[in-house]
C-alpha positions, 0 to 999 in steps of 0.5 A: 224113391216115391213115385206116383204116375197119374191115372190116366183112365177114368175109374170107379170103386165098387163096394156093397157098403157104406162108403160115406166115411171115405167119400172126401178121400175118393173125391181127393184121389179124383175118382169117377164114380161109385158102384153101386151107391146103395140106398140101405147102406148110404144116403144116396142124395148126401153122396151126391152133395159131396 
């Protein structure tokens, strides 16, 4: 039996790299935030738009 309980608390993901390939998937999972959003690894404005 597959059981996927809903997450009751806001959650963030921490990564020291480029998450742009996964942003849409993270949004679909109802993520609350990304930490940090490093300017050298990701285009901050692009992440905000997505």
